[in-house]
C-alpha positions as CSV (number, residue, x, y, z in Angstrom):
1,X,-19.5,5.8,-40.1
2,X,-16.2,7.0,-38.0
3,X,-14.2,9.6,-38.7
4,X,-11.5,9.0,-41.3
5,X,-8.6,7.0,-40.5
6,X,-9.4,6.3,-36.7
7,X,-6.5,4.2,-35.5
8,X,-8.3,4.2,-32.1
9,X,-11.6,3.8,-31.1
10,X,-13.1,4.2,-27.4
11,X,-15.7,2.2,-26.2
12,X,-17.8,4.6,-23.8
13,X,-20.4,2.5,-21.5
14,X,-23.1,5.3,-20.1
15,X,-25.1,4.8,-16.7
16,X,-26.7,7.4,-15.3
17,X,-23.7,9.7,-14.8
18,X,-24.9,12.8,-16.4
19,X,-22.9,15.1,-14.0
20,X,-19.5,14.2,-15.2
21,X,-20.0,12.8,-18.5
22,X,-19.3,16.3,-19.9
23,X,-15.8,16.5,-18.2
24,X,-15.0,13.1,-19.3
25,X,-16.0,13.9,-22.7
26,X,-14.3,17.0,-22.7
27,X,-11.2,15.3,-21.7
28,X,-11.2,12.7,-24.2
29,X,-11.7,15.1,-27.1
30,X,-8.9,17.4,-25.8
31,X,-6.3,14.1,-26.7
32,X,-3.1,15.9,-28.8
33,X,-3.4,12.5,-31.2
34,X,-6.7,13.1,-33.1
35,X,-7.1,10.2,-35.1
36,X,-9.8,8.3,-33.0
37,X,-13.5,7.9,-32.6
38,X,-15.5,7.5,-29.6
39,X,-18.6,5.3,-29.5
40,X,-21.2,5.6,-26.7
41,X,-23.5,3.2,-25.8
42,X,-26.0,4.3,-23.3
43,X,-27.5,1.9,-20.4
44,X,-28.9,4.4,-18.3
45,X,-32.5,4.9,-16.9
46,X,-31.7,8.6,-16.5
47,X,-32.8,11.1,-19.7
48,X,-30.2,13.7,-18.6
49,X,-27.2,11.3,-19.9
50,X,-28.8,11.0,-23.4
51,X,-29.4,14.8,-23.9
52,X,-25.6,15.6,-22.6
53,X,-24.5,12.9,-24.9
54,X,-26.4,13.7,-27.9
55,X,-25.3,17.3,-27.7
56,X,-21.6,15.9,-27.8
57,X,-22.5,13.8,-30.9
58,X,-23.9,16.6,-32.8
59,X,-21.2,18.6,-32.0
60,X,-18.2,16.2,-33.2
61,X,-18.4,13.9,-36.4
62,X,-16.0,11.6,-34.0
63,X,-18.6,11.1,-31.4
64,X,-21.2,8.8,-31.6
65,X,-24.2,7.7,-29.5
66,X,-26.8,4.8,-29.3
67,X,-29.1,3.6,-26.3
68,X,-30.0,0.1,-25.9
69,X,-33.7,-0.9,-26.2
70,X,-33.3,-2.3,-22.6
71,X,-31.2,-2.6,-19.8
72,X,-28.2,-5.0,-20.2
73,X,-26.0,-4.6,-17.2
74,X,-22.5,-3.7,-16.6
75,X,-21.1,-6.5,-18.5
76,X,-23.1,-7.0,-21.4
77,X,-22.8,-3.2,-21.9
78,X,-19.2,-3.3,-21.6
79,X,-19.3,-6.3,-24.2
80,X,-21.5,-4.2,-26.3
81,X,-19.6,-1.0,-26.4
82,X,-16.5,-3.0,-27.6
83,X,-18.7,-4.8,-30.4
84,X,-20.6,-1.4,-31.5
85,X,-17.0,0.7,-31.3
86,X,-15.2,-1.9,-33.5
87,X,-18.2,-2.1,-36.0
88,X,-18.4,1.7,-36.3
89,X,-14.5,2.2,-36.7
90,X,-13.7,-1.1,-38.1
91,X,-10.4,0.5,-39.4
92,X,-9.2,1.1,-35.9
93,X,-6.6,-1.3,-34.5
94,X,-6.3,0.2,-30.9
95,X,-9.4,0.1,-28.3
96,X,-10.1,1.2,-25.0
97,X,-12.8,1.5,-22.6
98,X,-13.7,4.7,-21.2
99,X,-15.5,5.8,-18.2
100,X,-18.5,8.4,-17.9
101,X,-17.1,10.2,-15.1
102,X,-13.2,9.9,-15.1
103,X,-10.6,12.2,-16.8
104,X,-7.7,11.8,-19.2
105,X,-4.6,13.8,-19.7
106,X,-4.4,15.4,-23.2
107,X,-1.3,13.3,-23.4
108,X,-2.7,10.0,-22.5
109,X,-3.5,8.5,-25.9
110,X,-0.4,10.3,-27.8
111,X,1.7,8.3,-25.0
112,X,0.1,5.1,-25.1
113,X,-0.4,4.8,-28.7
114,X,3.5,5.5,-29.1
115,X,4.4,2.6,-26.6
116,X,2.1,0.3,-28.9
117,X,3.3,1.0,-31.8
118,X,6.7,0.7,-30.6
119,X,6.0,-2.9,-29.1
120,X,4.1,-4.5,-32.1
121,X,3.8,-7.3,-29.7
122,X,2.1,-5.8,-26.8
123,X,-1.6,-6.4,-26.1
124,X,-2.5,-3.9,-23.4
125,X,-0.4,-0.7,-22.6
126,X,-1.4,0.9,-18.9
127,X,-0.2,4.1,-17.3
128,X,-0.3,5.2,-13.7
129,X,-3.3,6.7,-12.3
130,X,-4.4,9.0,-9.7
131,X,-7.7,9.6,-7.9
132,X,-10.3,12.6,-7.9
133,X,-11.5,12.8,-4.4
134,X,-14.1,15.3,-4.0
135,X,-13.2,17.0,-6.8
136,X,-9.6,17.5,-6.2
137,X,-6.7,15.4,-7.4
138,X,-5.2,13.4,-4.8
139,X,-1.4,12.9,-5.5
140,X,-0.5,11.2,-2.3
141,X,-2.8,8.1,-3.4
142,X,-1.4,4.8,-3.2
143,X,-2.3,4.3,-7.2
144,X,-0.2,7.7,-8.0
145,X,2.6,6.8,-6.0
146,X,3.1,2.7,-7.6
147,X,4.8,2.6,-10.4
148,X,3.0,1.1,-13.7
149,X,5.9,-0.7,-14.9
150,X,5.4,-3.4,-11.7
151,X,2.5,-4.7,-13.7
152,X,4.7,-5.2,-17.3
153,X,4.8,-8.6,-18.1
154,X,7.4,-8.1,-20.7
155,X,9.6,-11.2,-20.7
156,X,7.7,-13.5,-18.7
157,X,7.7,-17.0,-20.2
158,X,6.0,-18.9,-17.5
159,X,2.3,-19.3,-17.7
160,X,2.1,-20.0,-14.0
161,X,4.4,-17.0,-13.3
162,X,2.1,-15.0,-15.2
163,X,-0.8,-15.7,-13.7
164,X,0.3,-15.1,-10.3
165,X,1.6,-11.5,-11.4
166,X,-1.4,-10.5,-12.8
167,X,-3.6,-11.4,-9.7
168,X,-0.7,-9.7,-7.3
169,X,0.7,-7.1,-9.1
170,X,-2.0,-5.5,-11.6
171,X,-4.9,-3.2,-10.3
172,X,-7.4,-5.2,-12.7
173,X,-9.8,-2.2,-11.9
174,X,-8.1,0.5,-13.3
175,X,-5.5,-1.6,-15.7
176,X,-8.9,-2.4,-17.5
177,X,-8.8,1.1,-18.8
178,X,-5.7,1.0,-20.4
179,X,-5.2,0.7,-24.2
180,X,-5.9,-2.6,-25.8
181,X,-5.0,-4.0,-29.3
182,X,-8.2,-5.0,-31.0
183,X,-7.4,-8.3,-31.8
184,X,-6.2,-8.9,-28.4
185,X,-9.8,-8.2,-26.9
186,X,-11.2,-10.5,-29.6
187,X,-8.5,-13.4,-28.8
188,X,-9.7,-12.8,-25.3
189,X,-13.5,-13.7,-26.0
190,X,-14.4,-9.9,-25.3
191,X,-15.7,-9.0,-21.9
192,X,-17.2,-11.9,-20.4
193,X,-20.9,-11.8,-18.3
194,X,-19.1,-12.8,-15.2
195,X,-18.3,-10.8,-11.7
196,X,-14.8,-9.3,-12.2
197,X,-14.9,-9.4,-15.6
198,X,-12.4,-6.8,-15.8
199,X,-9.6,-9.5,-14.2
200,X,-10.7,-12.1,-16.6
201,X,-10.1,-9.8,-19.7
202,X,-6.7,-8.6,-18.7
203,X,-5.4,-12.2,-18.1
204,X,-7.0,-13.5,-21.6
205,X,-5.6,-10.6,-23.4
206,X,-2.0,-11.1,-21.7
207,X,-2.1,-14.9,-22.9
208,X,-1.6,-13.0,-26.5
209,X,0.8,-10.5,-25.7
210,X,2.6,-8.7,-22.9
211,X,1.0,-5.9,-20.6
212,X,3.6,-3.0,-21.0
213,X,3.6,-0.5,-17.8
214,X,4.2,3.1,-18.6
215,X,5.2,5.4,-15.6
216,X,3.6,8.1,-16.1
217,X,0.1,9.7,-14.4
218,X,-2.3,10.3,-17.3
219,X,-5.5,8.9,-15.8
220,X,-7.5,10.4,-13.1
221,X,-10.1,8.1,-11.5
222,X,-12.8,9.4,-9.6
223,X,-13.7,8.3,-6.3
224,X,-17.6,7.8,-5.5
225,X,-17.9,4.6,-3.3
226,X,-15.5,1.7,-2.1
227,X,-15.9,-1.3,-4.1
228,X,-18.9,-3.7,-3.0
229,X,-19.1,-7.0,-4.9
230,X,-22.9,-7.4,-3.9
231,X,-23.1,-4.0,-5.7
232,X,-21.4,-5.3,-8.5
233,X,-23.3,-8.6,-8.4
234,X,-26.3,-6.3,-9.2
235,X,-24.9,-4.0,-11.6
236,X,-24.0,-7.0,-13.8
237,X,-26.8,-9.1,-13.3
238,X,-29.8,-6.9,-13.5
239,X,-32.4,-9.5,-14.3
240,X,-30.8,-12.2,-11.7
241,X,-27.8,-13.7,-11.5
242,X,-26.9,-16.9,-13.6
243,X,-26.3,-20.3,-11.7
244,X,-22.4,-19.8,-11.9
245,X,-22.4,-16.4,-9.8
246,X,-23.2,-18.1,-6.7
247,X,-19.5,-20.0,-7.5
248,X,-16.6,-18.5,-6.2
249,X,-15.8,-15.8,-8.8
250,X,-12.7,-17.7,-10.1
251,X,-14.0,-20.8,-11.0
252,X,-15.8,-19.0,-13.8
253,X,-12.9,-17.3,-14.7
254,X,-10.7,-20.5,-14.9
255,X,-13.3,-22.4,-16.7
256,X,-13.5,-19.5,-19.5
257,X,-9.5,-19.9,-19.7
258,X,-9.5,-23.2,-20.0
259,X,-12.3,-23.7,-22.5
260,X,-11.5,-20.4,-25.0
261,X,-7.6,-20.8,-24.8
262,X,-7.4,-24.5,-23.8
263,X,-9.6,-26.3,-25.9
264,X,-10.0,-24.6,-29.4
265,X,-7.1,-22.1,-28.8
266,X,-3.4,-22.6,-27.2
267,X,-3.8,-25.9,-26.3
268,X,-1.6,-26.6,-23.4
269,X,-0.9,-23.0,-22.6
270,X,-4.7,-22.3,-21.9
271,X,-5.2,-25.4,-19.9
272,X,-2.0,-24.5,-18.0
273,X,-2.8,-20.8,-17.4
274,X,-6.4,-22.0,-16.4
275,X,-4.8,-24.2,-13.6
276,X,-2.9,-21.4,-12.8
277,X,-5.1,-19.0,-12.3
278,X,-7.3,-21.5,-10.4
279,X,-4.8,-22.3,-7.9
280,X,-3.0,-19.2,-7.2
281,X,-6.8,-17.8,-6.3
282,X,-7.1,-21.1,-4.1
283,X,-3.6,-19.7,-2.4
284,X,-4.7,-16.2,-2.1
285,X,-8.4,-17.0,-0.7
286,X,-6.6,-19.1,1.6
287,X,-4.2,-16.2,2.8
288,X,-7.0,-13.9,3.2
289,X,-8.8,-16.5,5.3
290,X,-5.6,-17.1,7.7
291,X,-5.1,-13.3,7.7
292,X,-8.9,-12.5,8.9
293,X,-8.7,-15.3,11.3
294,X,-5.5,-14.2,12.8
295,X,-7.0,-10.5,13.2
296,X,-9.8,-11.9,14.8
297,X,-7.7,-13.9,17.1
298,X,-5.8,-11.0,18.2
299,X,-8.9,-9.4,19.3
300,X,-10.7,-12.4,21.3
301,X,-8.1,-14.8,21.9
302,X,-6.1,-15.6,25.3
303,X,-3.3,-13.1,24.8
304,X,-6.1,-10.1,23.9
305,X,-8.2,-11.1,27.1
306,X,-5.0,-11.1,29.2
307,X,-4.2,-7.6,28.2
308,X,-7.3,-6.4,28.7
309,X,-7.4,-7.6,32.3
310,X,-3.9,-5.8,32.5
311,X,-5.3,-2.6,31.6
312,X,-8.4,-3.3,33.8
313,X,-6.0,-3.9,36.9
314,X,-4.1,-0.7,36.2
315,X,-7.1,1.3,35.9
316,X,-8.6,-0.1,39.3
317,X,-5.1,0.1,41.2
318,X,-5.1,3.3,43.5
319,X,-2.5,5.8,43.6
320,X,-0.1,6.3,46.0
321,X,2.0,9.4,47.1
322,X,5.2,8.4,48.1
323,X,6.1,9.3,51.6
324,X,8.9,11.7,52.2
């Protein structure tokens, strides 16, 4: 059972991060707002993670721990974290995915929960964040300087404009660690078994209510390695990728939005959202390819060759001394 009157529940997927797990848990348990439960779901191959997690679960009744019988992979373990968290704390109205290596400001839950209470129409609340690099907070990093209000979808009535804004202005890899309304995640269909599932769950949640941005830095993300799609593919599909994983990532996303929100759900709006999501991704992919082509041409095209020839001529030209 959860602790009494848990208004918020954290789902914490674990995977081989025993070194930073104590710091992450300490920051969650230090929240100024105390009406929450933490549910850890362990998909690790490292027994040290279980040792740390069980120690915290034994010391605090708000903390729960369980370990999967077999490896689920990233997406399925995130989905299980939500399912088990809402089963253990069925009274919770708010939910957040937590990570096993990041750090939360003590006022994170206080501020985000107050925002969700003041905005009953909101589906998600997100705040600003900064990076932890080599154990130190990098306050100059771009995520810290970027206002979260830029990703606020309040007042956007057009489905096409909403999908475009989510892709261009919402950093999904950090926003997915915001505070969700439990019903919004359920209406979104949970965390799906696809690549870049964080983008999809945010897009689907945004169809049920606004994403609210809070211009205050309250979450600190530890940077270990840069994003790599092939590494995510291995993490999501440890038993091998499904057939649709070979398609461009946005096709399964658009199909999920159209089927889940269009056919049995929101009718025309769901179909419109799927079409807008796919169209914007196609345009963005075309822009990315064009920039890549232009960059390559700048290095190998006629102008670049002429520039190299001129530089070589200048280098070989003998220097002359002026005659007095």
